[in-house]
C-alpha positions in Angstrom: 2.9 75.6 -19.2 6.0 74.9 -21.2 8.7 72.9 -19.4 11.9 71.9 -21.1 13.3 68.4 -20.4 16.5 69.9 -19.0 14.6 72.0 -16.6 12.4 69.1 -15.5 15.4 66.9 -14.8 17.2 69.7 -12.9 14.1 70.2 -10.8 13.7 66.5 -10.1 17.3 66.2 -8.9 16.9 69.3 -6.7 13.7 67.8 -5.2 15.5 64.6 -4.1 18.5 66.5 -2.8 20.8 64.0 -4.7 22.2 63.5 -8.1 21.3 60.4 -10.2 23.5 57.6 -9.0 25.6 55.2 -11.1 23.6 52.0 -11.3 26.4 49.4 -11.6 26.4 48.5 -7.9 22.6 48.1 -7.8 22.3 45.5 -10.5 23.7 42.6 -8.6 21.8 39.3 -8.2 21.0 38.5 -4.6 21.7 35.1 -3.1 18.9 33.0 -1.8 19.8 33.8 1.8 20.7 37.5 1.3 18.2 40.0 2.6 16.7 42.7 0.4 16.3 45.9 2.4 12.9 47.5 1.8 11.3 50.7 2.9 7.5 51.2 2.8 6.2 54.6 1.8 2.6 55.3 2.7 1.3 53.4 5.7 -2.5 53.8 5.8 -4.9 51.5 3.9 -3.0 49.2 1.6 0.2 50.3 3.4 -0.7 47.9 6.1 -0.6 44.9 3.7 2.8 46.2 2.5 4.1 46.2 6.1 3.0 42.7 6.5 4.2 41.4 3.1 7.7 42.9 3.5 8.0 42.5 7.3 11.1 40.4 7.1 12.8 42.9 4.7 11.8 46.1 6.4 14.4 48.6 7.4 12.5 51.9 7.2 8.9 53.3 7.0 7.7 56.6 5.7 4.5 58.7 5.9 3.9 62.4 5.7 1.4 62.0 8.6 3.6 61.8 11.7 0.8 60.2 13.7 0.3 57.4 11.2 4.1 57.0 10.9 4.8 56.5 14.6 1.7 54.3 15.1 3.0 52.0 12.4 6.5 51.9 13.8 5.2 51.1 17.3 3.0 48.3 15.9 6.0 46.8 14.1 8.0 46.9 17.3 5.5 44.8 19.1 5.3 41.0 18.8 2.3 40.1 16.7 -0.6 37.8 17.8 0.7 35.3 15.2 4.0 35.0 17.0 6.1 37.1 14.6 9.1 38.8 16.2 9.2 42.6 16.6 10.7 44.6 13.8 12.6 47.8 14.6 12.6 50.3 11.7 13.8 53.8 11.0 11.1 56.4 10.4 11.0 59.3 7.9 8.3 61.8 7.2 9.7 62.9 3.8 10.1 60.1 1.2 13.0 62.0 -0.4 15.2 61.1 2.6 14.4 57.4 2.0 15.5 57.8 -1.6 18.8 59.4 -0.5 19.8 56.3 1.5 22.2 53.9 -0.2 21.4 51.1 2.2 17.9 50.6 0.9 17.5 48.3 -2.1 13.8 48.7 -2.8 10.8 50.8 -1.9 7.1 49.8 -1.7 4.7 52.6 -2.4 1.2 52.8 -1.0 0.6 56.6 -1.1 -2.4 58.3 -2.8 -2.6 57.9 -6.6 -1.3 61.3 -7.5 2.1 60.6 -6.0 2.6 57.0 -7.3 4.5 57.8 -10.4 6.6 60.6 -9.0 7.9 58.6 -6.1 8.4 55.5 -8.3 10.3 57.4 -11.0 12.6 59.2 -8.5 13.2 55.9 -6.7 14.2 54.3 -10.0 16.6 57.2 -10.6 18.1 56.6 -7.2 18.8 53.0 -8.1 16.0 51.3 -6.2 13.6 48.6 -7.3 9.9 49.5 -6.8 6.7 47.9 -5.8 4.0 50.5 -6.5 0.3 50.3 -5.7 -2.4 50.4 -8.4 -3.1 52.5 -10.3 0.6 53.1 -11.1 -0.2 56.6 -12.3 -2.7 59.5 -11.9 -2.8 60.1 -15.7 -1.6 58.4 -18.9 1.5 60.5 -19.5 3.1 59.9 -16.1 2.5 56.2 -16.5 4.4 56.3 -19.7 7.3 58.1 -18.0 7.3 55.4 -15.2 7.7 52.6 -17.8 10.5 54.6 -19.4 12.2 55.0 -16.1 12.0 51.3 -15.4 13.7 50.6 -18.7 16.3 53.5 -18.6 17.5 52.7 -15.1 17.1 48.9 -15.5 14.8 48.6 -12.4 12.4 45.9 -11.3 9.0 47.6 -11.0 5.9 45.6 -9.9 2.4 46.9 -9.9 0.1 46.1 -7.0 -2.5 44.3 -9.1 -2.2 41.1 -7.0 -4.8 39.2 -9.2 -1.8 38.6 -11.5 -0.3 36.3 -8.9 -3.5 34.2 -8.6 -3.0 30.8 -10.1 -6.8 30.4 -10.3 -7.2 33.4 -12.6 -4.1 32.5 -14.6 -5.4 29.0 -15.3 -8.8 30.4 -16.3 -7.2 32.9 -18.6 -5.2 30.1 -20.3 -8.4 28.0 -20.6 -10.2 30.8 -22.4 -7.3 31.8 -24.6 -6.8 28.2 -25.7 -10.4 28.1 -26.9 -11.8 26.1 -24.0 -15.2 27.8 -24.4 -15.0 28.8 -28.0 -14.4 32.3 -29.3 -14.3 35.1 -26.7 -17.2 37.5 -27.4 -16.9 40.2 -24.8 -15.7 40.9 -21.3 -17.6 42.9 -18.6 -15.8 44.2 -15.5 -17.9 45.2 -12.5 -17.2 47.4 -9.6 -20.5 47.4 -7.6 -19.2 48.7 -4.3 -21.2 50.9 -1.8 -19.9 54.4 -1.7 -21.8 56.8 0.5 -21.5 60.6 0.2 -18.2 62.0 1.4 -20.1 65.1 2.6 -19.4 68.8 2.0 -18.1 71.3 4.5 -19.1 75.0 4.6 -15.6 75.9 5.6 -12.3 74.4 4.3 -11.1 71.3 6.1 -8.5 72.0 8.8 -5.6 69.6 8.0 -4.0 68.3 11.2 -0.6 69.7 12.1 0.9 66.2 12.2 0.6 66.1 8.4 3.0 67.8 6.0 0.2 69.0 3.7 2.6 70.4 1.1 4.3 67.1 0.8 0.9 65.3 0.8 -0.2 67.4 -2.1 3.0 66.8 -4.0 2.3 67.2 -7.8 -1.4 68.1 -7.3 -2.8 71.5 -7.0 -2.7 72.7 -3.3 -6.3 73.8 -2.8 -8.7 74.1 0.1 -10.6 70.9 0.7 -14.3 70.8 1.6 -14.7 67.1 2.3 -14.8 65.8 5.9 -11.7 63.6 5.7 -8.3 64.1 4.1 -7.5 60.4 4.0 -9.2 57.9 1.7 -11.8 60.3 0.3 -9.1 61.7 -1.9 -10.1 58.9 -4.2 -13.2 60.8 -5.2 -11.5 64.1 -6.0 -10.0 64.2 -9.5 -7.2 66.4 -8.3 -5.7 63.4 -6.4 -7.8 60.3 -7.2 -9.4 58.5 -10.2 -12.8 57.6 -8.8 -13.8 54.0 -8.0 -12.9 52.8 -11.5 -9.3 53.8 -10.6 -9.5 52.6 -7.0 -11.2 49.3 -6.7 -12.0 48.9 -10.4 -8.4 48.9 -11.6 -8.1 45.3 -10.3 -11.1 44.2 -12.4 -10.0 46.3 -15.4 -6.6 44.5 -15.3 -8.2 41.0 -15.1 -10.6 41.9 -18.0 -7.7 43.0 -20.2 -5.7 39.9 -19.2 -8.6 37.6 -20.4 -8.7 39.6 -23.7 -5.0 39.3 -24.2 -4.7 42.9 -25.3 -1.3 44.6 -24.9 -2.3 48.1 -25.9 -4.9 50.7 -25.0 -8.2 50.6 -26.7 -8.7 52.3 -30.1 -12.2 53.6 -29.0 -13.5 54.7 -25.6 -16.9 56.1 -24.5 -18.2 56.8 -21.0 -21.7 57.4 -19.7 -22.4 58.2 -16.1 -22.0 60.7 -13.3 -21.9 61.4 -9.6 -25.5 60.7 -8.9 -27.9 60.2 -5.9 -26.3 62.8 -3.7 -24.3 66.1 -3.8 -21.0 66.2 -2.0 -17.4 67.4 -2.3 -16.5 64.6 -4.7 -16.3 65.1 -8.5 -15.7 61.6 -9.9 -18.4 59.3 -11.1 -20.1 56.9 -8.7 -22.2 55.5 -11.5 -20.5 54.9 -14.9 -20.4 52.6 -17.9 -17.3 52.7 -20.1 -16.8 51.0 -23.4 -13.3 50.1 -24.6 -13.8 49.2 -28.2 -11.1 46.6 -28.9 -11.3 45.1 -32.4 -11.2 41.5 -31.2 -13.9 41.8 -28.6 -15.2 44.8 -26.5 -14.5 45.4 -22.9 -17.3 47.0 -20.9 -16.6 48.4 -17.4 -19.4 49.2 -15.0 -19.1 51.2 -11.8 -22.0 51.5 -9.3 -21.6 53.1 -6.0 -25.3 53.2 -5.1 -27.0 50.0 -3.7 -29.8 48.0 -5.3 -32.5 50.6 -4.5 -33.5 53.6 -2.5 -34.8 51.4 0.3 -31.4 49.6 0.4 -29.7 53.0 1.1 -30.7 52.4 4.8 -28.0 49.8 5.1 -26.2 50.2 1.7 -26.9 46.5 1.0 -27.4 44.7 -1.2 -25.6 45.8 -4.3 -26.6 44.9 -7.8 -24.9 42.0 -9.6 -24.2 41.4 -13.3 -25.1 37.7 -13.8 -23.5 36.9 -10.5 -20.6 39.4 -10.8 -20.6 42.1 -8.0 -16.9 43.1 -7.9 -15.5 40.8 -10.5 -15.2 40.0 -14.2 -17.5 38.1 -16.5 -16.0 36.7 -19.7 -18.6 35.7 -22.3 -17.6 33.1 -24.9 -19.5 31.2 -27.6 -20.0 28.0 -25.5 -20.2 29.5 -22.0 -18.8 32.1 -19.6 -16.3 32.6 -16.8 -16.8 34.4 -13.5 -13.6 35.7 -11.8 -14.2 36.7 -8.2 -12.8 39.8 -6.5 -10.7 38.0 -3.9 -8.4 36.4 -6.5 -9.0 32.9 -5.1 -11.6 31.4 -7.4 -12.8 31.3 -11.0 -15.8 29.4 -12.3 -16.7 28.3 -15.8 -20.3 27.9 -16.8 -22.0 26.5 -19.9 -24.6 28.6 -21.7 -27.4 27.2 -19.5 -25.6 28.5 -16.3 -24.3 25.1 -15.2 -20.9 25.1 -13.5 -18.6 23.0 -15.5 -15.1 23.9 -14.1 -13.6 25.6 -11.1 -10.1 26.9 -10.4 -9.1 27.7 -6.8 -6.0 29.0 -5.0 -4.4 27.2 -2.1 -2.0 29.9 -1.1 -0.4 30.0 2.3 -0.7 33.1 4.6 -2.1 36.3 3.3 -3.8 36.4 -0.1 -1.2 39.1 -1.1 1.9 37.1 -0.1 2.5 35.5 -3.5 2.5 39.0 -5.1 5.0 40.4 -2.7 7.1 37.2 -2.9 7.1 37.4 -6.7 8.5 40.9 -6.5 11.3 39.8 -4.2 12.1 36.9 -6.4 12.4 39.1 -9.4 14.6 41.6 -7.5 16.9 38.6 -6.7 17.1 37.3 -10.3 17.2 40.8 -11.9 14.7 39.5 -14.6 11.7 41.7 -15.1 9.9 38.9 -17.1 9.8 37.0 -13.8 7.3 39.7 -12.5 3.6 38.8 -12.6 2.6 42.4 -12.9 5.5 44.3 -14.5 5.0 48.0 -14.7 4.0 48.0 -18.4 1.0 45.9 -17.5 0.2 48.2 -14.7 0.5 51.2 -16.9 -1.9 49.8 -19.6 -4.6 48.8 -17.2 -4.3 52.1 -15.2 -4.5 54.0 -18.5 -7.7 52.3 -19.5 -9.3 53.8 -16.3 -7.8 57.2 -17.1 -9.1 57.3 -20.7 -12.5 56.3 -19.6 -12.5 59.2 -17.2 -11.2 61.6 -19.9 -14.2 60.7 -22.0 -16.4 61.5 -19.0 -14.7 64.8 -18.3 -15.3 66.0 -21.8 -18.9 65.0 -21.9 -22.2 66.8 -21.6 -25.3 66.2 -19.5 -28.2 64.8 -21.4 -31.5 63.1 -20.6 -31.5 59.3 -20.7 -33.6 58.9 -23.9 -31.2 61.1 -25.9 -28.3 59.0 -24.7 -30.1 55.8 -25.4 -30.8 57.0 -29.0 -27.1 57.7 -29.6 -26.0 54.3 -28.3 -28.2 52.1 -30.5 -25.3 51.3 -32.8 -23.4 49.9 -29.8 -25.6 47.0 -28.9 -23.7 45.7 -25.9 -22.9 49.2 -24.6 -26.6 50.1 -25.1 -27.7 47.1 -23.0 -25.3 48.1 -20.2 -26.7 51.7 -20.2 -30.3 50.4 -20.1 -29.4 48.4 -17.0 -27.7 51.4 -15.4 -30.8 53.5 -16.1 -33.0 50.9 -14.4 -30.6 50.9 -11.4 -30.7 54.7 -11.1 -34.5 54.7 -11.4 -34.7 52.2 -8.5 -32.5 54.7 -6.5 -35.0 57.5 -7.4 -32.5 59.4 -9.5 -34.3 61.5 -12.1 -32.6 60.3 -15.2 -34.8 62.4 -17.5 -33.6 65.7 -16.0 -30.2 65.8 -17.8 -28.4 64.2 -14.8 -26.3 61.8 -16.8 -23.1 62.8 -18.6 -22.7 61.4 -22.1 -18.9 61.3 -22.6 -16.9 62.2 -25.7 -16.4 59.4 -28.2 -12.6 59.2 -28.4 -10.4 57.5 -30.9 -6.8 56.6 -30.1 -3.6 55.8 -32.0 -2.7 52.9 -29.7 1.0 52.9 -30.8 1.5 56.6 -29.8 -1.1 56.5 -27.0 -2.5 59.7 -28.3 -6.1 60.6 -29.3 -6.6 61.2 -33.0 -9.9 63.1 -32.9 -9.9 65.3 -29.9 -7.1 67.8 -28.9 -8.8 68.6 -25.6 -8.6 64.9 -24.7 -4.9 64.9 -25.4 -4.5 67.8 -23.1 -6.0 65.6 -20.3 -3.4 62.8 -20.8 -1.2 64.8 -18.4 -1.6 67.6 -15.8 0.0 70.8 -14.8 2.6 69.8 -12.1 3.3 71.8 -9.0 6.9 72.7 -8.5 9.1 71.2 -7.2 7.1 68.0 -7.4 7.5 67.5 -11.2 7.4 64.3 -13.1 10.6 64.0 -15.1 10.1 63.8 -18.9 12.0 60.8 -20.1 10.7 60.7 -23.6 
């Protein structure tokens, strides 16, 4: 579909019902005691943390599900068990009405992945600062446009990768990058999280009338759904989500890249995996190993949604671990290794014999997310984006690493495990991860010899242009066909 830039911008303006506003009045610095007026868009799941993190700044809430919307507003209007005063907010079902309002300074976005970039870009165009959940995009191209929007409209845009506000992880990163354990050899991110089947209906799901389904679909194709739930399970439908690597795993991908000190996408990416162990309405991998072939040191990312064994599927516990990492990051160096936990509060350093030699912890007040929300508000006050711990460019790069891994998978072919193993022999570390994944699948009684596993395309990238150099089909998957009028503006 050919869309001119003029047509895209015209459509985007029509969608918001307002012209792009002059930004002079929005670029003021806030005084220490001056309140920043925030609206939260998307109130389920992570939206609850946003409501708590911005409670003192809240003036409006928005969700396309009226039931969720009014439940959140009622909850805010009641004094909490922690003694916090009630907060009375305006409610809107359509986020575009929020963007129209000149009395709102910033928006916080916790909607499904496929709408993150669209809402954030339109918010920037309307002169608002943005806190947007991870991943910041549904595909690489729209993440690029979001970064451009932040620059063009001079907006403060924070990504919801709250590990970046962890002093424990920050200190561990500095220790590794200063040579505290010698040369960094490789990094492994793990997302071993139980993911049961989302089921498959014989007839399309009946979307509740309380939901504006057209608005919920936004840029995505508006198609019948055959899963049991509209909410949350969208993560495992590539039309709206990015699988668990782009759901939970984006946190660990971001921390892994942080330790590496890489500020570009990887020049090489390969995926091996699939949706294995059950058949359902999902189409994203629940078992996957991705290699990002950085020149300095490789980044391996492992996703496992099945538990340790078939017997463990009775309780979906325990999960596997990678040398102690379940949902976390292992950083291997010449003289030892680091384990960074999932809850952002602790990092441990070990010597080569596995003896703990150093620990970093966080002594943060309140919610573990508070420092990240507070960091955003501080940057909004100072108008300095380098004050952000997770500025949108960092969010774009880490999100895009998840997307390129999934592109490799989408262009792959199913092969038996021995054929895959033979082709991976030249990638020693990646081959080892695949062997461990094969053992894991065998314990879960998945027939890995029956061509069940997808061996992804080996993709090479020009990291300056963020375009693949060896696969035109892969470049086609850097973006999507957008559904009018919910079109991402082309700001290139």
